[in-house]
N, CA, C and O atoms as a GROMACS GRO file, in nm:
protein
  232
    1MET      N    1   2.866  -1.428   2.093
    1MET     CA    2   2.798  -1.317   2.038
    1MET      C    3   2.824  -1.217   2.127
    1MET      O    4   2.779  -1.235   2.240
    2GLY      N    5   2.926  -1.049   2.091
    2GLY     CA    6   2.930  -0.953   2.154
    2GLY      C    7   2.736  -0.917   2.245
    2GLY      O    8   2.634  -0.984   2.228
    3GLU      N    9   2.750  -0.827   2.309
    3GLU     CA   10   2.649  -0.750   2.315
    3GLU      C   11   2.590  -0.680   2.183
    3GLU      O   12   2.471  -0.683   2.153
    4ARG      N   13   2.681  -0.621   2.115
    4ARG     CA   14   2.666  -0.456   2.012
    4ARG      C   15   2.606  -0.632   1.919
    4ARG      O   16   2.486  -0.638   1.895
    5ALA      N   17   2.672  -0.721   1.887
    5ALA     CA   18   2.622  -0.831   1.802
    5ALA      C   19   2.443  -0.808   1.834
    5ALA      O   20   2.356  -0.802   1.748
    6LYS      N   21   2.432  -0.802   1.926
    6LYS     CA   22   2.287  -0.897   2.011
    6LYS      C   23   2.226  -0.761   1.936
    6LYS      O   24   2.152  -0.748   1.839
    7GLN      N   25   2.282  -0.679   2.013
    7GLN     CA   26   2.184  -0.565   2.012
    7GLN      C   27   2.156  -0.517   1.808
    7GLN      O   28   2.066  -0.448   1.761
    8ARG      N   29   2.230  -0.563   1.759
    8ARG     CA   30   2.276  -0.545   1.624
    8ARG      C   31   2.141  -0.584   1.506
    8ARG      O   32   2.068  -0.524   1.427
    9THR      N   33   2.170  -0.757   1.565
    9THR     CA   34   2.114  -0.876   1.476
    9THR      C   35   1.950  -0.802   1.555
    9THR      O   36   1.872  -0.736   1.487
   10LYS      N   37   1.933  -0.822   1.662
   10LYS     CA   38   1.770  -0.758   1.727
   10LYS      C   39   1.741  -0.649   1.677
   10LYS      O   40   1.624  -0.626   1.706
   11TYR      N   41   1.794  -0.549   1.604
   11TYR     CA   42   1.748  -0.426   1.554
   11TYR      C   43   1.680  -0.466   1.410
   11TYR      O   44   1.566  -0.438   1.375
   12PHE      N   45   1.805  -0.556   1.317
   12PHE     CA   46   1.774  -0.550   1.212
   12PHE      C   47   1.648  -0.692   1.148
   12PHE      O   48   1.586  -0.691   1.041
   13LYS      N   49   1.645  -0.800   1.258
   13LYS     CA   50   1.544  -0.847   1.270
   13LYS      C   51   1.377  -0.776   1.311
   13LYS      O   52   1.259  -0.810   1.298
   14GLY      N   53   1.459  -0.655   1.369
   14GLY     CA   54   1.292  -0.554   1.378
   14GLY      C   55   1.272  -0.493   1.260
   14GLY      O   56   1.168  -0.435   1.229
   15ARG      N   57   1.366  -0.504   1.194
   15ARG     CA   58   1.332  -0.413   1.090
   15ARG      C   59   1.278  -0.499   0.982
   15ARG      O   60   1.159  -0.475   0.962
   16ILE      N   61   1.324  -0.586   0.910
   16ILE     CA   62   1.274  -0.699   0.821
   16ILE      C   63   1.162  -0.710   0.853
   16ILE      O   64   1.079  -0.704   0.763
   17GLN      N   65   1.119  -0.729   0.981
   17GLN     CA   66   1.011  -0.798   1.071
   17GLN      C   67   0.867  -0.666   0.990
   17GLN      O   68   0.759  -0.670   0.932
   18GLY      N   69   0.980  -0.554   1.048
   18GLY     CA   70   0.858  -0.408   1.007
   18GLY      C   71   0.834  -0.389   0.876
   18GLY      O   72   0.735  -0.323   0.842
   19LEU      N   73   0.922  -0.443   0.780
   19LEU     CA   74   0.867  -0.411   0.624
   19LEU      C   75   0.803  -0.537   0.568
   19LEU      O   76   0.733  -0.538   0.466
   20VAL      N   77   0.838  -0.661   0.654
   20VAL     CA   78   0.719  -0.714   0.609
   20VAL      C   79   0.582  -0.734   0.620
   20VAL      O   80   0.506  -0.784   0.536
   21ASN      N   81   0.546  -0.674   0.779
   21ASN     CA   82   0.418  -0.638   0.797
   21ASN      C   83   0.364  -0.513   0.729
   21ASN      O   84   0.244  -0.506   0.704
   22ALA      N   85   0.466  -0.391   0.690
   22ALA     CA   86   0.387  -0.319   0.638
   22ALA      C   87   0.388  -0.303   0.431
   22ALA      O   88   0.369  -0.208   0.355
   23TYR      N   89   0.428  -0.491   0.404
   23TYR     CA   90   0.417  -0.583   0.249
   23TYR      C   91   0.337  -0.613   0.256
   23TYR      O   92   0.276  -0.605   0.150
   24GLU      N   93   0.242  -0.685   0.395
   24GLU     CA   94   0.135  -0.762   0.410
   24GLU      C   95   0.048  -0.710   0.413
   24GLU      O   96  -0.050  -0.760   0.359
   25PHE      N   97   0.034  -0.536   0.501
   25PHE     CA   98  -0.079  -0.436   0.504
   25PHE      C   99  -0.115  -0.375   0.378
   25PHE      O  100  -0.229  -0.336   0.354
   26MET      N  101   0.012  -0.365   0.270
   26MET     CA  102  -0.008  -0.291   0.105
   26MET      C  103  -0.092  -0.362   0.058
   26MET      O  104  -0.189  -0.322  -0.007
   27ALA      N  105  -0.049  -0.557   0.102
   27ALA     CA  106  -0.087  -0.680  -0.017
   27ALA      C  107  -0.210  -0.634   0.013
   27ALA      O  108  -0.286  -0.596  -0.077
   28TYR      N  109  -0.256  -0.633   0.175
   28TYR     CA  110  -0.435  -0.667   0.163
   28TYR      C  111  -0.519  -0.605   0.158
   28TYR      O  112  -0.637  -0.639   0.146
   29ASN      N  113  -0.461  -0.465   0.171
   29ASN     CA  114  -0.519  -0.325   0.097
   29ASN      C  115  -0.528  -0.328  -0.030
   29ASN      O  116  -0.626  -0.263  -0.066
   30LEU      N  117  -0.473  -0.372  -0.112
   30LEU     CA  118  -0.450  -0.342  -0.261
   30LEU      C  119  -0.586  -0.494  -0.279
   30LEU      O  120  -0.683  -0.469  -0.350
   31TYR      N  121  -0.576  -0.628  -0.215
   31TYR     CA  122  -0.633  -0.696  -0.210
   31TYR      C  123  -0.822  -0.651  -0.186
   31TYR      O  124  -0.917  -0.702  -0.246
   32ARG      N  125  -0.825  -0.580  -0.118
   32ARG     CA  126  -0.949  -0.552  -0.063
   32ARG      C  127  -0.982  -0.439  -0.141
   32ARG      O  128  -1.092  -0.442  -0.196
   33LEU      N  129  -0.902  -0.329  -0.160
   33LEU     CA  130  -0.933  -0.242  -0.304
   33LEU      C  131  -1.024  -0.309  -0.431
   33LEU      O  132  -1.139  -0.283  -0.465
   34GLU      N  133  -0.916  -0.417  -0.495
   34GLU     CA  134  -0.982  -0.491  -0.597
   34GLU      C  135  -1.132  -0.536  -0.581
   34GLU      O  136  -1.221  -0.510  -0.662
   35ARG      N  137  -1.142  -0.586  -0.500
   35ARG     CA  138  -1.268  -0.688  -0.441
   35ARG      C  139  -1.372  -0.568  -0.424
   35ARG      O  140  -1.487  -0.566  -0.469
   36MET      N  141  -1.322  -0.490  -0.365
   36MET     CA  142  -1.433  -0.358  -0.354
   36MET      C  143  -1.495  -0.290  -0.538
   36MET      O  144  -1.599  -0.246  -0.587
   37LEU      N  145  -1.405  -0.308  -0.565
   37LEU     CA  146  -1.383  -0.245  -0.746
   37LEU      C  147  -1.432  -0.369  -0.818
   37LEU      O  148  -1.498  -0.362  -0.922
   38PHE      N  149  -1.401  -0.470  -0.766
   38PHE     CA  150  -1.498  -0.612  -0.832
   38PHE      C  151  -1.681  -0.580  -0.795
   38PHE      O  152  -1.758  -0.559  -0.889
   39ILE      N  153  -1.709  -0.581  -0.711
   39ILE     CA  154  -1.822  -0.568  -0.634
   39ILE      C  155  -1.915  -0.449  -0.650
   39ILE      O  156  -2.036  -0.452  -0.626
   40PHE      N  157  -1.832  -0.323  -0.704
   40PHE     CA  158  -1.884  -0.187  -0.763
   40PHE      C  159  -1.944  -0.189  -0.908
   40PHE      O  160  -2.018  -0.115  -0.972
   41GLU      N  161  -1.853  -0.352  -0.942
   41GLU     CA  162  -1.844  -0.350  -1.120
   41GLU      C  163  -2.016  -0.410  -1.153
   41GLU      O  164  -2.112  -0.380  -1.223
   42PHE      N  165  -1.968  -0.537  -1.029
   42PHE     CA  166  -2.085  -0.612  -1.046
   42PHE      C  167  -2.210  -0.571  -1.059
   42PHE      O  168  -2.302  -0.574  -1.141
   43THR      N  169  -2.181  -0.524  -0.928
   43THR     CA  170  -2.329  -0.400  -0.898
   43THR      C  171  -2.400  -0.326  -0.955
   43THR      O  172  -2.508  -0.273  -0.928
   44GLY      N  173  -2.286  -0.322  -1.098
   44GLY     CA  174  -2.315  -0.156  -1.197
   44GLY      C  175  -2.282  -0.104  -1.147
   44GLY      O  176  -2.243  -0.040  -1.244
   45VAL      N  177  -2.227  -0.015  -1.020
   45VAL     CA  178  -2.223   0.151  -0.939
   45VAL      C  179  -2.153   0.183  -1.055
   45VAL      O  180  -2.175   0.270  -1.139
   46TRP      N  181  -2.052   0.086  -1.046
   46TRP     CA  182  -1.912   0.152  -1.073
   46TRP      C  183  -1.966   0.185  -1.271
   46TRP      O  184  -1.991   0.286  -1.338
   47THR      N  185  -1.962   0.098  -1.287
   47THR     CA  186  -1.987   0.086  -1.470
   47THR      C  187  -2.124   0.211  -1.525
   47THR      O  188  -2.137   0.258  -1.638
   48ASP      N  189  -2.189   0.231  -1.432
   48ASP     CA  190  -2.328   0.298  -1.517
   48ASP      C  191  -2.220   0.499  -1.425
   48ASP      O  192  -2.253   0.616  -1.406
   49ARG      N  193  -2.169   0.463  -1.417
   49ARG     CA  194  -2.093   0.615  -1.350
   49ARG      C  195  -1.951   0.638  -1.461
   49ARG      O  196  -1.921   0.739  -1.524
   50HIS      N  197  -1.889   0.519  -1.457
   50HIS     CA  198  -1.770   0.516  -1.608
   50HIS      C  199  -1.800   0.469  -1.702
   50HIS      O  200  -1.730   0.371  -1.731
   51PRO      N  201  -1.904   0.500  -1.793
   51PRO     CA  202  -1.930   0.449  -1.954
   51PRO      C  203  -1.797   0.392  -2.022
   51PRO      O  204  -1.805   0.292  -2.093
   52GLN      N  205  -1.674   0.456  -2.000
   52GLN     CA  206  -1.562   0.376  -2.063
   52GLN      C  207  -1.507   0.289  -1.986
   52GLN      O  208  -1.406   0.239  -2.036
   53LEU      N  209  -1.530   0.258  -1.899
   53LEU     CA  210  -1.478   0.115  -1.848
   53LEU      C  211  -1.563  -0.024  -1.894
   53LEU      O  212  -1.569  -0.120  -1.817
   54GLY      N  213  -1.622  -0.025  -2.012
   54GLY     CA  214  -1.719  -0.101  -2.066
   54GLY      C  215  -1.840  -0.122  -2.028
   54GLY      O  216  -1.867  -0.152  -1.911
   55GLU      N  217  -1.943  -0.106  -2.134
   55GLU     CA  218  -2.082  -0.043  -2.111
   55GLU      C  219  -2.156  -0.189  -2.076
   55GLU      O  220  -2.158  -0.286  -2.152
   56ARG      N  221  -2.219  -0.181  -1.937
   56ARG     CA  222  -2.277  -0.328  -1.945
   56ARG      C  223  -2.440  -0.245  -1.889
   56ARG      O  224  -2.427  -0.215  -1.771
   57ASN      N  225  -2.509  -0.226  -1.917
   57ASN     CA  226  -2.623  -0.141  -1.847
   57ASN      C  227  -2.699  -0.313  -1.934
   57ASN      O  228  -2.678  -0.354  -2.048
   58ASP      N  229  -2.786  -0.375  -1.824
   58ASP     CA  230  -2.850  -0.471  -1.801
   58ASP      C  231  -2.986  -0.481  -1.792
   58ASP      O  232  -3.038  -0.589  -1.767
   0.00000   0.00000   0.00000
């Protein structure tokens, strides 16, 4: 492989790795957000503020 080809594969590997990292970061944040919302709903903080999401006033 020539030098240019090496540089190119390195570049693309870096790009792909960056995309994967960004995707994992997004997925993790979505998971955290969902868990947070679940905890809110579970404790009733969320549902009291938003009655249209389902009234569960225990």
